[in-house]
N, C-alpha and C positions, 0 to 999 in steps of 0.2 A: 545461443544455447551452447552447452558444453557436452562433450562426450567423455566419459570415464571408462577407459579401456583397461582391463586387467592384464598386467604384464606377467612374464613367466614366474617371478618370485612371489606372486600372490598380491602385490601391491596394485595401486591404480595409477593410471596416467590421466591427466586432465588436459583436454584440447578444446580450442574454439571450433565450433562446428556449425556451418550454415545448413539450411534445409537441402540445398543441392549437394553439399558434401555428405550429408547423411544418405542421400540416394546413391552416390558413388560408392560409399562404404558398404552399403547393403548389397549392392550388385557385384562389386569386385573384391570386397574384403580389404581394400587398400585405399588410403587417402594420405596425402602428404602430411607428415608429422604424426600419423597415427599408426600404431602397430597393426600388422595384418590381423584381420578379424577371423577367428576360428570358431568352431562349434562350442568351445569352452568359454568364450567371451560373452559378456553382456554389455549393453549400452545403457547408461543411466543419463538421462537428459536433465541437467540442472538448471533451475530458474524457470522451469516451465512444467506444467502438468498436462495430463491427457486432455483435460477439459479445455485447455488453451489451444490445443492443436485441432484444427479442423480436419476431419477425416470423412471422405466419401468414397464409396465403392463404385466402380464403373467397369463393367465387363470383367476382364481378367486382371484389372489393375486397381490401385488405390491412389487417390489424390490426397496429398498432405498439404495443408495450408497453415501458415503462421504469419500473422500480420498481412502484409501485401505479397508475401512470397507463396508460390505454389509449385509443387513438384509431383510428377507422376511416377509411381513405383509399380512394377508388376507384382502380382500376388506371389508368384513362385520365385521368391528371392533366393539367389544362388548361395549367398554367404551369410545369411541371417535366418536363424530359426524363428518361428512365429512368436516365441516368448522372450526374445532377446532385447526388446526395446522396453525400458522402464523409465520411470520419472522419479524425481527426488521426493515427491509426496507419496510414493507407494503405488501410484496408478500405473497401468501398463497399456501398451498398444499391441494387440494380438491380431496377426493377419494369417489366414490360412492359405491353402493352395487351391488348384483347380479340381482337386479330388475331395474325398470325404475326410473331414478333419474333426478333431475334438480339441477345442480351445477352452482353457480354464483360466479365469482371471484370479486376482488376489483380493486383498482387503480394501484396495483403493477403488477409485472411480475409473473403471477400465473401459476401453473401446475395443470391440471385437469385429473383425471382418472375416466371415467364413469363406467368401468367394463362391465359385461354382461347386457343385457337389452337395451331397446330403451331409450336413454338418451338425455336430452337437456343440452348442455354445453356452458355456457356464460362466456366469458373471462373478459369483462369490459375493463378498461384502461390498459396501458402497453403492453408488448409483451408476450402474453399468449400461452402456449403449451398444447396440448392434447396428452396423451400417450396411444397408442393402443398395443394390445398383439400379433399382427402378423406382417408379412412382408408386404411391399407395394402392392405386387401382390394379397394379400388376400382381398383387399378392393376396392370398387369403391368410388370415390370422385367426387361429383357433385356440381357445383356452382348454387345457387338459385337466382332468380330475385331480392329478397329482400336483397341480400348481405350475406346471411347465406350460409352454406354448408351442404350437406347431405352426411354422410359416412355410407356405408353399408358393412358389413363383418361379421367375426366370432364373434364379440362382440355384434351384433345386428345392428339396424339402429339408428344412432345418428345425432342430428341436432346441428351444431356448429355456434355460434354467437360471433362476436368480438374475434375470435381465429386467431392468426397469424401463428402458426406452428403446424403441426401434426408430432409427433415422432412415427415412426414405428420401428420395431426391427432391420431393416436393413438400414434405411435411414430416413431423415427428409424432410418434404414437406412444403415449405413456401407458404402460401395461398395469392393470389393476386386477387383483384376484376376482374371478367371477364366482360370487357366492350364491347367486340365484340358481334356480333349476333350469335345465335345458328345455328349450321350446322345440317340440317335434312338429314336423310338417307331414301330414298324411294326404294322399291323393286318392280320390274316388273316381276311378276311370270311367265307370258307366255314365256318370253325369258331368265329368270334367271338372269336379269341384275339389278344392283344397280345404284342409282343416288344420288349425294350429292349436296346440295345447301344451301346457307345462305340467299338467296333472299326471302324476305317476299312475294313478288308478285308470284314467282314461287311456293313457298310452298302453298300459298292460292289457286292458280290455280290447282295444282295437287290434293289437298285435295277436292276441289269442283267438278272438272271434273272427277277425277279418271283416266280414260283411262288405267286401268289395274295396275296403280301404287298404292302401299300400303305404307302409312307413318309408318316408324319404329321409329319415334321420333327423338329428338335431341340427337346426339351422342357425340358432343363436342362443345366447344365455339371457334369461330374465334377470331382473334386479332382485336382490334380497330385500326382505321386508324392512330391515333396519337401515338400508342404504339411504344416503341423502340424495335429494334431487329426483326422487322417483315419482312416477305417475301410474295410476291404475289403467289397465287396458281392458275396456269393457267388451263383452262378447254378446252379440245379438243373433238370434236365429230367425230365419225367414221360413215359415212353415210350408208355404206353397212350393217353393223352389228347392228347399233343403240346404240352402247356402248359409254360411255364417259371415258376420260382419264384425270387424274389430276397429275400435277407435280409442284414442287417448283423450278425446274431447267429451267432457260431461255434457256440454251444450249440444253437440251433434247427437249424442245418445238420446238425450231428452227430447230433441226434436223428432227423431225417428219414432220413438215410442208414443209421443203425443198424438201423432196422426195414425189412427188405427188402420187406415187404408194402406199404409206401408206394409202391413202384415208381419212386422217384427215382434219378437218376444224377447224380453230381457233375460239373459243367462248370467248376469252378474260380472264379476271381475275374473277374467281369464288368467291373467298374470300381471306382474309389475314390470315396468320398463323405466326408461329415463326420459325426462322432458327436454334434455339438451345434452350436448357432448361435454362431458366433464373431464375428458382426457383420454380415456381408453374406449369410449363407446363408438359404435358405428351407427350410421343412419339406417333405419328400416323404411324402405320406400313403399308407397301404396300406388298400385295401378288399377285402373277401372276398365273392365271389358264392356264396351257399349252394347254389344250384341247379346251377351248373356246376363248382363247386370251384376256380374260377380266382381269381387275385388281380389287382388293378389298382392302379397306382402313379401319382400325380400330384402336382405341386407347386402346382397351381392350387386354391385354396380354393373358388373358384366352381364348378369342375368337380366337385370332391368333393361339395359340397353339392347340386348338380344331380343327381348319381347317387344320392345317398342319399334325396332327395325323390322322384325320378322312377322309380326302380327299387327296389321293396321287397325284392328278394333281395340287395341290396348291404348289407354291414355294415361299419361303421367299425372298423378295427384300429389306429387311432392313427398316430403318426409312425414311418415305417420308418427314415429317415435324413434328413440335411440335404444340400443341394446348392446350387451357385451358380445364380442365375436365368439 
């Protein structure tokens, strides 16, 4: 790869630059044959794009990989601003500090690493990636009503705008706009029951009247009616116990209703979800409580694991359906 370093008269110098040389230049501002790097300089890497450069965040550092070469850079680069590395195709590599940063990409396919702290990461045009230092299970990803995303985890709380992909250490998550309604979870303390609904009328009524139900907030996003790959989530009511049961299986629903001894009444379609992970979806897990006969649904792997470890009467029934986070 090459470095084009702006010289005092406004022209550019072109130098051969290895990945290790880039690390030295970023840290010291000096490399043999290259003018000292100052705050007024920019680096344009020729013959390579941001998409060709492997980037992963780890702790307070960034690992860059190109071919078989790898080099570790600290986030707090002493002689390189976060916006000083560019590529000849217009893409950029933006690395923040250990504090709160606002990083803004351009029209190309950019890679952003906020690091620790509460960051605002704005992708701009193109297909933009954010790299995080942990596995998917270490973070919560929430879609906001304005189209942005909030990511909470070991790196802090970040707000993502115009970002298409989040790269975790174990997988990548393609972000899609959540067009469906939010599914709220209510808790009925007196009976230890939970109730899930995406109906604005039901949500408003339960919040206004209470009736012993406490709103635990929006837990995930339902699918929009026109989305592809959707499934109906059926809701059944057990009159004797007052509990509700949710399933994406029309066969399971029909079986419960066919046997009148089960005591279930059909309440129709509660909301729409997805039958598989299409890129941005998260699994919603179903757990069965053998003592009470109730089911619990969560898209939080941490919550699922805590219930299975902490309460021996809960049993894992796998993935019930997929939803937007």
